[in-house]
N, C-alpha and C positions, 0 to 999 in steps of 0.2 A: 495480606494481598489487598484487603479493603483499604487499610490506611496507605499502601503504596499507590493504589489508584485514585484515592482521593487527592493525594498530595499532586499526582501527575495531572488530573484533571483541573486543578486549581491554578497550576502553571500554565496549562493550556489556556485556560480562560483569561489569564493575564496576557497572553500573546494575542488573543483575537483581535486586538486593535489593529495589528499588522496582517488582517485576513487577506488583503489583497495580494500579498505574496511580495518577493523582492526584499524581504526583510533580511537583518543581518542574524544569521543563526550561528550559535558557537557549536562547531562540530568538533567530534573525537571519535577515534576508531571504535567501532561497536560489531559485535558479533550478531549477524542478522538473524541466525538461528535461534539465538537466545531470544530474541526480539518476537520472533514468530511463536515460539514456544509459549512465552509469555500471553501473547495474545490468543492462542488457542485455549490455554488454560482458562482464561477469563471467560471466553466464550462457551466452554464446556459447561462452566458453573452457571450459566444464565440461559442465553437465547439458543444455544447450540446443543443443549443437552440431548435431543433426539437424533443428533446428525452424526455421521461417521466421517472422520477426517483421515484421509491418506497423506502422509508426508513423503517427500522424495527429496531429501536435502543432498546437495553435492558437499561432501564434508572437505573438500579440498579448497573451497573459497576462503579467501582472506576477508578481513574485517572491511567494512565500508566506513567513509567519514560521515557521522550522522549524530543527530540529536535524538538520543534514546526516546525520551518522552513523545516527541512529535512523530517519530517513526511508529511507535506503539499506536498512537492515535490514527495514523494513516491506515496502518494494517488492521486495526479494529474495525474501521469504517469498511474497508474492501471485505473482510472476511464475514461481517453482520450482513453487508449486502448479498454476499453469496448465500448465506444461511437463508435469508429472507427470500430470495429468488428461487430456492430449490424446494422441491417437494419434501415432506418429512421423511425420515429415515433413507434419504438418499446421501451419496457420497460428496464431499468437498475435496478437492485435491489442492495442497500446497506444495510447491515445490521450488526449489532453488536452482539456478543455472548460472554458469559464466556465459555471458553473453557475447560470443566472439563477433557477431554482426554489428554490434554497438560500439560506437566511439564518440567520445565528447571532446570537441576542440575548446579549449578555454577561452581563446580569443583569436581575431583574425591575424594578430601580429605574433601570437604565440602557437608554435607548431606542437606543442605537447598534447598528447592524446592520452585519456584515461580509459582503462578498460572498464566494463560495466558488469554489475552483478545484477541478475534478474530474479525476481521473485513472481511466481506465477500462481495466481489463485483461480480454479476453475470449478464452474457448477453446472449442473443441469438444470434447466428450468425453461420458462416461456421466453426468455430471451429479453432483448431489449427493445421496446417499442420504436418502430421507424420514425415516430414523430419527434422523438428525443434524442436520436443517435448522434446527430451532429452538435448537439448542445449538453451533451451529457455531463460535462464538468463545469457548466456554467452555474452560479449560485440561483437557488430558487427553482431548478429544473428537476421534476421527479415523476416517475409514474406511480408513486405509493400514494395511496388514499390519505395515509396518515403521515406521509414523508414531508420534510421541510425543504429538501433539496439542496442541503447545506453539505452533506457529508462526502460526495465526490468532489465537490468545489473545494473543500478544505484538502482532501487528499492532493489535488492538483497543486494546490498552493504549497503544501508541506513538501511534496516531492520536487517542485520547481525551486525551492529554497534550498534544497540538497543538490542542485545541479543535475537532477535526475529527469525521467519522463515516465509517462503512463501511456500504454498501448492497450487498446481493447479490441477483442475479436469475439464476434458474436455470429454463430452459425450452427446450424442443424441440432438445435436445443442445447448447446454447450456455450457457455459464456466464459472468457477467460480475461482477466485483467493482469496485465505484466508491468511491473514496476521497475524501472532499472535505475541502479544507483551506482555512482562512480566507486570504484575499488579504491581503498586507501593508496595514496601515492607511495611507490616503493615497495608495495606489497603484491602487485599484479606480476 
């Protein structure tokens, strides 16, 4: 796992020059559950050892078009933030859903719509400070004393490069991040 992660991070660093997004990413069908399980194994071996994770996966979901290493980085960032925002020994929820309400139009001249797969990561904590809610995905914006403010900006860039979106819901001590990704064409 260490060698695999080292190689993945090296490739990610090579990509950082395209941090602003809009880069061309080589996509291939990937199983989102395998990616999430990989991320959860990494977090359980390090920063998430004291946390409980509840998985609720929809086994009927088809693959998504994705770049495996970039998606791992995006989900690691989201999961790590969820662990850091939660009290020790609380639960993090990770679920996958077929997002019936989301449709992505490829272009104005193309009426082709893609169905979306949603990955939702939920934590209980203090929530997102009001001062940064509207700028949460901007570079260098953070509520963490030790944070750089690059994690969520990188997530937004990676997901945009995949043709997806990120939604945040923060209320009543529960924060959820939902990443929506297009399902592989012909598979929906």
